[in-house]
C-alpha positions as CSV (number, residue, x, y, z in Angstrom):
1,I,19.0,42.9,129.3
2,V,22.3,44.0,127.7
3,P,25.1,44.6,130.2
4,A,26.3,48.2,130.2
5,T,29.8,47.1,129.1
6,A,28.2,45.7,125.9
7,V,26.8,49.1,124.8
8,Q,28.9,50.5,122.1
9,A,30.1,54.0,122.5
10,M,28.7,56.6,120.1
11,N,31.0,57.9,117.4
12,V,31.3,61.6,116.6
13,A,29.5,61.3,113.3
14,V,26.4,59.9,114.9
15,F,26.6,62.4,117.7
16,L,26.7,65.3,115.3
17,Q,23.9,63.9,113.2
18,K,21.6,63.6,116.2
19,A,22.7,67.0,117.6
20,E,22.1,68.8,114.3
21,A,18.7,67.1,113.9
22,L,17.8,68.3,117.4
23,Q,18.9,71.9,116.5
24,K,16.6,71.9,113.5
25,K,13.6,70.9,115.8
26,G,14.2,74.1,117.9
27,M,12.1,74.0,121.1
28,A,10.5,70.7,120.1
29,A,13.9,69.1,120.7
30,M,13.1,69.3,124.4
31,F,10.6,66.4,123.9
32,S,13.0,64.2,121.9
33,S,14.5,61.1,123.4
34,D,17.7,61.9,121.5
35,I,18.5,64.8,123.8
36,G,18.7,62.4,126.8
37,L,20.8,60.0,124.7
38,L,23.3,62.8,123.8
39,K,23.4,64.1,127.4
40,N,24.1,60.6,128.7
41,E,26.8,60.0,126.1
42,L,28.6,63.2,127.2
43,K,28.1,62.4,130.9
44,G,29.5,58.9,130.4
45,A,32.4,60.1,128.4
46,G,33.1,63.0,130.8
47,G,33.0,60.6,133.8
48,A,35.4,58.1,132.1
49,L,37.8,60.9,131.2
50,R,37.7,62.2,134.8
51,E,38.6,58.7,136.1
52,E,41.5,58.5,133.6
53,R,42.8,61.9,134.8
54,L,42.5,61.0,138.5
55,A,44.1,57.6,137.9
56,A,47.1,59.3,136.2
57,Q,47.4,61.7,139.1
58,R,47.3,58.9,141.6
59,A,50.0,57.0,139.7
60,G,52.2,60.1,139.7
61,R,51.8,60.6,135.9
62,R,50.9,63.8,134.2
63,P,47.2,63.9,133.3
64,A,46.2,64.7,129.7
65,Y,44.4,67.9,130.8
66,C,44.1,70.0,134.0
67,P,40.6,71.5,134.4
68,P,39.7,74.2,136.9
69,E,37.4,73.3,139.8
70,S,34.3,74.0,137.8
71,P,35.1,73.3,134.1
72,A,32.5,74.6,131.7
73,I,32.1,73.8,128.0
74,Q,29.3,75.4,126.1
75,P,27.2,73.3,123.7
76,N,28.2,75.5,120.7
77,E,31.9,75.1,121.7
78,L,31.6,71.3,121.9
79,L,29.7,71.1,118.6
80,A,32.2,73.4,116.8
81,H,35.1,71.2,118.1
82,F,33.4,68.1,116.9
83,R,32.6,69.6,113.5
84,A,36.3,70.6,113.2
85,I,37.2,66.9,113.2
86,P,37.7,65.8,109.6
87,A,34.5,64.0,108.3
88,P,36.3,60.7,107.5
89,Q,37.7,60.6,111.0
90,R,34.4,61.2,112.8
91,A,33.0,57.8,112.1
92,R,36.0,56.1,113.6
93,M,36.3,58.5,116.7
94,E,34.3,57.9,119.8
95,V,32.7,60.9,121.6
96,K,35.0,60.2,124.5
97,D,38.2,60.7,122.4
98,A,36.8,63.8,120.8
99,L,35.9,65.3,124.2
100,R,39.4,64.4,125.5
101,S,40.9,66.4,122.6
102,L,38.8,69.4,123.4
103,L,39.7,69.2,127.1
104,V,43.4,68.9,126.3
105,R,43.2,72.0,124.1
106,K,41.0,74.0,126.5
107,Y,42.7,73.0,129.8
108,P,46.4,72.3,129.2
109,C,48.5,71.3,132.2
110,P,51.2,73.7,133.2
111,A,54.6,72.7,132.0
């Protein structure tokens, strides 16, 4: 058994590759194990970013982003943001960092 900390985070290039393959499958994508993999990647990244934001607030620092009570990001919005990242950068950028950049843009903190 591999400890959870040893699992490497997915990069944006791999995420997009898997997401685009799922889109091509249409309804059959519902039966692919990759859909769970992508959901878990986003859930983990989102949870880590939430913890970073709350830790910054507890420490009296300004958080990177300030979401509403119920933030909502549509799948097409997420994929468009990831696709806007220059291709050479995608392989070096973790999903968490790409998600953070979307949240910063979508939910800026008041000045």
